[in-house]
LOROZA-251876 format. One line per 3 residues: their letters; for each residue x, y, z of C-alpha. Coordinates in steps of 0.02 Angstrom, whole numbers. Layout:
# LOROZA-251876
a) X/Y/Z; ...
This chain:
# LOROZA-251876
mrk) 0/0/0; 138/122/47; 227/83/-117
vee) 72/130/-214; 48/293/-118; 229/343/-147
glc) 203/312/-333; 60/436/-341; 179/583/-351
tgr) 300/504/-475; 187/391/-576; 285/237/-527
gse) 146/135/-449; 96/-45/-424; -14/-165/-521
ilm) -105/-232/-368; -288/-210/-325; -345/-201/-145
vas) -497/-250/-45; -505/-195/136; -519/-334/265
lep) -664/-263/363; -823/-335/435; -971/-308/318
ppa) -1025/-128/351; -1206/-80/380; -1215/45/236
glv) -1119/135/101; -1112/149/-89; -1041/29/-216
lvg) -1003/90/-392; -992/-49/-520; -912/-23/-689
riv) -739/27/-750; -645/103/-602; -476/185/-636
pap) -411/215/-459; -248/306/-499; -233/364/-681
gcg) -58/355/-752; 13/276/-594; 24/95/-648
vaa) -126/36/-547; -241/-79/-647; -425/-40/-670
aea) -552/-120/-554; -731/-178/-574; -802/-95/-419
vff) -765/25/-277; -849/41/-107; -872/206/-15
rdg) -920/216/168; -907/356/297; -824/469/171
rvv) -682/351/128; -636/218/0; -658/53/92
alg) -636/-77/-44; -577/-87/-224; -566/-238/-338
sea) -677/-364/-423; -864/-339/-416; -890/-498/-316
avr) -757/-456/-187; -816/-277/-166; -998/-328/-149
eaa) -948/-454/-17; -849/-323/78; -993/-199/66
gpr) -1127/-316/128; -1311/-328/78; -1363/-158/147
aev) -1247/-53/39; -1325/41/-105; -1262/-20/-275
eil) -1251/92/-427; -1214/16/-598; -1123/134/-716
prg) -1187/165/-892; -1101/69/-1031; -939/154/-1081
avv) -928/261/-924; -775/266/-812; -746/316/-631
lpg) -589/418/-595; -528/501/-436; -607/673/-420
fvd) -506/801/-515; -392/912/-411; -365/1086/-483
ghc) -184/1114/-436; -192/1302/-456; -341/1419/-461
hll) -415/1574/-380; -588/1518/-331; -642/1678/-247
wca) -588/1774/-402; -698/1654/-500; -838/1702/-382
ava) -805/1889/-403; -797/1895/-593; -977/1837/-610
aql) -1030/2016/-575; -900/2094/-691; -893/2128/-877
dlr) -832/1973/-970; -715/2042/-1102; -634/1880/-1161
dvd) -714/1889/-1333; -677/2073/-1366; -578/2095/-1527
spe) -544/2284/-1531; -522/2435/-1418; -682/2506/-1491
ela) -783/2354/-1440; -704/2364/-1267; -765/2544/-1254
rrv) -940/2497/-1314; -955/2363/-1179; -902/2488/-1045
arr) -1023/2621/-1110; -1169/2498/-1105; -1130/2451/-926
aaq) -1112/2636/-878; -1287/2670/-946; -1356/2540/-824
lpp) -1271/2609/-668; -1287/2769/-566; -1145/2896/-582
gaw) -1000/2853/-468; -1029/2665/-470; -873/2565/-513
ieg) -864/2465/-674; -750/2314/-668; -709/2191/-804
ygw) -587/2054/-848; -519/1950/-989; -467/2074/-1124
dqs) -313/2029/-1224; -231/2159/-1336; -146/2022/-1437
rfh) -319/1974/-1502; -367/2153/-1549; -368/2211/-1730
ppi) -251/2303/-1728; -161/2233/-1573; -144/2397/-1477
wpd) -159/2429/-1290; -315/2514/-1222; -288/2674/-1122
rql) -375/2788/-998; -435/2911/-1130; -531/2771/-1215
ldr) -616/2729/-1051; -643/2911/-1004; -746/2936/-1162
aap) -844/2776/-1131; -884/2810/-948; -848/2991/-898
ehp) -948/2975/-734; -891/2802/-675; -724/2738/-611
vll) -671/2595/-725; -545/2456/-692; -524/2317/-820
rrv) -400/2175/-792; -312/2091/-935; -342/1904/-954
crh) -180/1866/-858; -228/1985/-716; -49/2050/-714
vav) -96/2204/-817; -251/2313/-805; -316/2476/-877
ans) -404/2610/-775; -488/2774/-820; -452/2943/-743
lal) -588/2930/-610; -521/2764/-548; -344/2832/-540
aaa) -405/2986/-447; -504/2881/-324; -342/2789/-283
gvh) -244/2951/-267; -135/2906/-418; -73/3052/-524
ret) 72/3098/-637; 194/3120/-493; 145/2961/-401
pdp) 298/2847/-388; 286/2669/-449; 252/2543/-311
agg) 378/2407/-272; 353/2265/-395; 238/2363/-511
rfv) 222/2510/-628; 102/2649/-676; 135/2652/-862
rdr) 175/2824/-932; 180/2895/-1106; 361/2897/-1164
eta) 348/3073/-1235; 234/3165/-1113; 259/3060/-954
elt) 70/3066/-929; -15/2912/-857; -84/2800/-994
gll) -201/2711/-875; -109/2546/-894; -60/2465/-731
eet) 67/2326/-710; 79/2202/-567; 65/2282/-392
aie) 5/2447/-467; -161/2360/-503; -192/2328/-318
rva) -159/2511/-277; -308/2559/-386; -416/2407/-343
aar) -404/2450/-158; -504/2609/-190; -661/2519/-248
pqp) -800/2469/-126; -780/2293/-60; -924/2167/-78
gfa) -1009/2102/79; -1007/1924/146; -1175/1876/71
erl) -1125/1935/-103; -958/1844/-93; -1042/1685/-31
agl) -1168/1686/-173; -1025/1698/-298; -927/1560/-211
lda) -1077/1442/-214; -1091/1469/-402; -903/1441/-424
irt) -907/1278/-327; -1061/1222/-424; -963/1250/-584
aha) -815/1154/-514; -925/1007/-465; -1002/1003/-639
agi) -825/989/-709; -783/842/-595; -676/941/-474
tav) -677/886/-293; -524/978/-226; -431/1137/-267
hth) -269/1223/-223; -327/1403/-221; -243/1570/-188
dvh) -380/1667/-100; -287/1759/39; -188/1907/-25
hpg) -188/2037/113; -177/2044/303; -344/2017/387
ele) -424/1914/248; -392/1737/311; -531/1727/440
gvl) -662/1786/316; -605/1664/183; -615/1518/303
aly) -791/1574/351; -843/1579/168; -790/1400/134
aaa) -873/1341/295; -1035/1427/245; -1027/1351/71
rer) -1009/1179/148; -1158/1209/262; -1261/1255/108
grp) -1224/1092/20; -1070/1140/-81; -926/1040/-4
lrv) -753/1055/-80; -579/1005/-21; -470/1161/-13
ald) -284/1188/8; -273/1374/40; -126/1474/-23
vgw) -86/1630/77; 11/1774/1; 173/1828/85
eaf) 91/1993/135; -26/1894/249; 111/1781/320
ada) 75/1835/499; -106/1776/481; -48/1608/414
raw) 69/1586/562; -73/1621/682; -176/1484/598
gps) -47/1347/576; 88/1272/463; 63/1191/294
ghg) -56/1043/311; -143/1116/463; -332/1114/456
dpw) -468/984/436; -526/865/299; -605/1012/207
vrm) -488/1162/220; -302/1148/252; -160/1271/251
gsi) -71/1260/84; 82/1362/41; 148/1536/62
kff) 133/1612/-111; 261/1725/-193; 272/1809/-363
adg) 440/1813/-450; 372/1898/-607; 214/1932/-707
slg) 141/1863/-870; 202/1826/-1045; 47/1897/-1128
grt) 60/2056/-1024; 246/2069/-1061; 291/2072/-876
aal) 367/1896/-871; 551/1914/-827; 661/1848/-968
rep) 849/1824/-979; 851/1901/-1153; 735/2035/-1226
yad) 564/1994/-1297; 583/1944/-1480; 441/2061/-1531
gdg) 492/2208/-1423; 609/2356/-1438; 765/2254/-1403
qer) 772/2311/-1222; 611/2248/-1145; 638/2098/-1028
gml) 489/2105/-911; 506/2134/-725; 547/2046/-562
rhp) 423/2074/-422; 559/2065/-288; 747/2089/-288
pee) 819/1911/-292; 899/1924/-120; 737/1988/-44
laa) 636/1845/-118; 763/1719/-55; 755/1791/121
hva) 565/1786/125; 559/1607/58; 687/1550/187
aaa) 585/1631/327; 426/1544/270; 511/1375/259
aag) 590/1397/430; 417/1430/503; 349/1264/437
yqv) 278/1311/268; 284/1246/93; 316/1389/-26
aih) 247/1417/-201; 331/1539/-320; 248/1608/-476
cig) 382/1610/-612; 342/1621/-797; 500/1688/-880
dra) 668/1599/-880; 747/1738/-778; 609/1717/-649
vdv) 640/1528/-645; 823/1566/-606; 772/1679/-462
alq) 643/1556/-396; 771/1414/-395; 893/1525/-302
ava) 759/1561/-172; 716/1377/-151; 901/1338/-128
aar) 907/1469/10; 762/1380/98; 843/1208/92
grg) 875/1141/266; 772/1277/349; 630/1157/398
gpg) 451/1147/342; 376/1007/237; 484/1043/84
rhr) 415/993/-86; 405/1175/-136; 313/1222/-295
lih) 363/1326/-445; 205/1390/-527; 189/1400/-717
vqv) 374/1379/-769; 316/1426/-944; 483/1482/-1018
map) 636/1382/-972; 817/1369/-1020; 881/1197/-1073
ehp) 958/1162/-903; 804/1208/-801; 713/1039/-797
grl) 867/956/-721; 887/1098/-596; 704/1083/-543
aaa) 726/896/-518; 883/922/-414; 793/1051/-308
gvv) 653/927/-270; 515/1046/-321; 345/1014/-399
aei) 309/1099/-565; 135/1172/-561; 82/1183/-743
qpr) -70/1251/-835; -85/1160/-1002; -237/1265/-1053
fla) -121/1417/-1061; -40/1351/-1218; -204/1338/-1311
sdl) -235/1523/-1276; -57/1585/-1298; -26/1508/-1469
vfv) -85/1669/-1551; 71/1762/-1492; 197/1647/-1407
eer) 311/1606/-1555; 325/1789/-1605; 353/1843/-1426
lgp) 490/1718/-1387; 568/1680/-1555; 596/1505/-1624
ers) 745/1453/-1518; 671/1502/-1350; 503/1426/-1400
rya) 582/1253/-1398; 592/1264/-1208; 423/1342/-1175
yaw) 280/1244/-1098; 404/1100/-1095; 303/973/-997
rsl) 385/818/-1070; 558/884/-1028; 504/914/-848
lea) 430/741/-831; 579/653/-908; 695/747/-790
gvp) 596/674/-643; 499/830/-594; 325/791/-524
lsa) 188/882/-619; 37/960/-536; -89/1030/-659
gsd) -222/1163/-637; -325/1291/-730; -274/1457/-651
api) -460/1498/-663; -528/1626/-693; -378/1660/-805
epi) -428/1505/-904; -588/1401/-900; -593/1281/-753
ppl) -639/1111/-833; -491/993/-810; -531/899/-971
dgv) -488/1058/-1067; -316/1051/-990; -296/865/-1017
qaa) -333/888/-1203; -215/1036/-1216; -75/935/-1135
vtr) -103/791/-1256; -129/889/-1418; -29/1049/-1389
dnl) -143/1144/-1505; -278/1277/-1489; -409/1143/-1449
agd) -473/1159/-1628; -332/1064/-1714; -212/1207/-1751
ppg) -70/1188/-1779; -91/1014/-1853; 6/888/-1751
gwh) 32/1012/-1610; 155/1151/-1567; 325/1073/-1528
pqq) 242/902/-1516; 395/823/-1434; 332/904/-1273
klt) 161/819/-1274; 101/716/-1126; 9/553/-1141
vge) -172/547/-1082; -122/448/-929; 15/571/-884
alr) -103/718/-904; -239/636/-798; -110/597/-664
ayt) -60/781/-660; -243/829/-628; -268/696/-493
aga) -125/617/-396; 2/746/-458; -102/893/-399
acg) -133/804/-234; 55/783/-216; 77/969/-246
ala) -47/1004/-107; 41/884/15; -119/779/11
egl) -65/620/-77; -155/466/-14; -306/574/29
wgs) -344/665/-133; -317/611/-312; -339/422/-297
llp) -471/292/-260; -358/175/-164; -425/109/2
gal) -406/240/138; -420/387/18; -563/509/32
ada) -713/451/-69; -703/589/-199; -738/532/-377
vvl) -796/585/-548; -895/480/-671; -857/519/-853
gad) -963/466/-1000; -809/391/-1086; -631/345/-1041
peq) -513/486/-1097; -385/355/-1146; -507/274/-1267
vsp) -567/425/-1367; -483/531/-1500; -368/660/-1416
gei) -464/800/-1500; -625/741/-1418; -566/731/-1236
rri) -640/898/-1182; -810/845/-1251; -825/694/-1136
pvl) -975/727/-1023; -962/728/-835; -1103/615/-777
aty) -1081/631/-588; -965/698/-454; -949/628/-278
vgg) -871/715/-128; -851/606/26; -954/472/-60
vpv) -1102/589/-79; -1161/646/-252; -1141/834/-272
yra) -1175/838/-459; -1273/731/-581; -1295/770/-765
r) -1475/794/-817
């Protein structure tokens, strides 16, 4: 059993099936059909699984499981062709941001600055003067022409409303003059540490574009939603997660001091209202004192546990704030993005978090940021804590980086769905040589780096099957480019499923509990209408989710 659990992180598992040696229980649920208890981990499929008291009790042949369950257990026969997998674990998302964006302008399909302005003007006509207008999802690389929006555009669209619109990556935003004024930001305002108020190169006037920490300076000026409004959004977000087969998430929801208690209350209230979800909660470094008052990584209960202390080394590739060793290929020859912290400062903070008993997670997208993150992890080595630190995204790497990540013992937290979205600009932005080492999931895996996969929702859609397909096809999810972009970096279906189940559980320090259906694991499962390993790769994301179970209780059933 221990051998199998150890294999959940690495994929080197066992072929055995297990049936618990227990007295026949008085109740529980038996699922009969094709059961895949640990995708990609070398554990053979079973005919049945038995859930009781929120745990997996037995796994194996139908006859053996029925005998272990006893005559009083409920038995559910799966539809022909269906498969039971461990509940998906989203290894990286922002669930409370998912809850918040439901009330904001969805700008993901906007294709021009003019259309952006029209959407803002329509919302302004529906609101009283002075009410804030927020939106998300715009991407200048998809505009025709691909130019950045500015404050003058928004001033004309909404002259009586503060406006703040976040780019799809959330590392860049654009604000109008009223929003800047509400935040006390003007021409002479100095840039905050780790961010920038973008200025016109000729006039030095504010353009309205905000990078990294500058966004939060403006966002802090808007009215904050109340508990009831936030809870309503969270219930919707969890409902969406359940419908996608997600039973656990690693979510970064605590960003500022004083937020932790309210976030814990929100998840407790959601559970009380019939929306249970397993949560590993990332806490930003700015709220480190609150995390220390709560407990170290792994502290909590079966529902909400302390995850990691989260750091940002850089920004985003699409927003041009990812920190690169060499200039952007489509820039002015000087532009290399930005680091959010001086390297020595980041290393000191990471070491302090590790010494206090915490796993750390470092957002690093550019190759320069990967360098800095690895230096910080090296500084934390031997300081204590649970180890198994995480590097988030690792989108652009140098050839030596996979080996260095493996030597550092870190988990690579990847978002395969990013590639499907970024294909419109990534080759031009990085150039052909650097592109060979971008989104290099196969290289990471072959170097021995455990992969934990997630959506980064609401940056990308939350369904894990979208990410599984992107990892397998390396295209835009519509077949372009044919054969996939740098196809040598593709994952197999089993490897991708492992990254969204046992791999993501490993990243959350929850292996053996989440991400498998081995006896003793939590009874969290998803029933799919077809086995992802038995359909065409281009059809994986279309496989229907038939049911989702959390703690052996159905929380979603397809109609």
